[in-house]
Residue, then its C-alpha position, 0 to 999 in steps of 0.5 A: x308704236x306709231x303716233x302718225x295716223x295712216x287713215x287721214x293726212x295730218x292737219x297742217x301745223x299753224x304757222x308761227x307768226x313772224x318775229x317783230x323787228x329785233x325780236x327773237x324767234x319763239x322757241x318753246x321751253x323744251x327739256x333740252x332748252x331748259x337743261x342747256x340754259x340751266x347748265x350755261x347759267x350755272x357755268x357762268x355763275x361758277x366761272x365768275x366766282x372761281x375767278x376770285x379763287x384764281x382759276x379760269x373755267x377751262x382750268x377748273x374743268x381740267x382740275x375737276x376732271x383730274x380729281x376724278x381720274x388721277x393718272x389719266x393721260x392727255x388723250x383720254x383727258x381731251x376725250x373726257x373734256x371733248x376738246x382737241x388733244x393739243x388744247x389739253x396739252x396747252x392747258x396742262x402746260x399752263x397748269x404745270x407751270x402754275x404748280x397745279x398739275x404734274x406729268x409723270x411717265x406712263x409705265x405702260x406707254x413711253x410716249x404718254x404722260x400720266x397727269x396728277x394733281x399737286x398738293x397746291x391743286x388740292x388746296x385750290x379745289x378745297x377753296x372752290x368747294x364752298x363756292x360750289x356749295x354756295x352756288x348749289x344752295x342758290x340753284x336749289x333754293x325753294x326745292x324741298x329735300x324730296x324735290x332735290x332727290x327727285x331732280x337728282x334721280x331724274x337727271x341721273x336717268x337722263x344722263x344714263x339715257x344719253x350715255x347709252x349707245x344708240 
């Protein structure tokens, strides 16, 4: 179905007024803008609180990814985190030096290493759980249980639409 009318030319869009000196260009609050802003603000707040536990944002992202996929190799982890393999290698080096990640030979590929969390990392993630719960409560303040469930379902659907090849 086409939303363009073919029987008459479209009306010209009203031009946006130029921004004043120092003013930002007006951008409407589309769903994409709102989701991006919310994710950025959530990351910023969590990052500040995670630092109190002793982990950087990059480190907690690796730890969470490994918690979800123990035994993953560095190339797959890099793909999951959407960073270069060399970047993941450096992060894993630092996490291994800190006693948070352990490399084990991959039995299926002698050139690859599987990555596993250490008990120390599990303790750190347990320390981060109440931080995440507190932030989640702040984020959802004013939402009743039904609204929270609806928001969750809609975001799951939105993510599924974006994961789908197309």
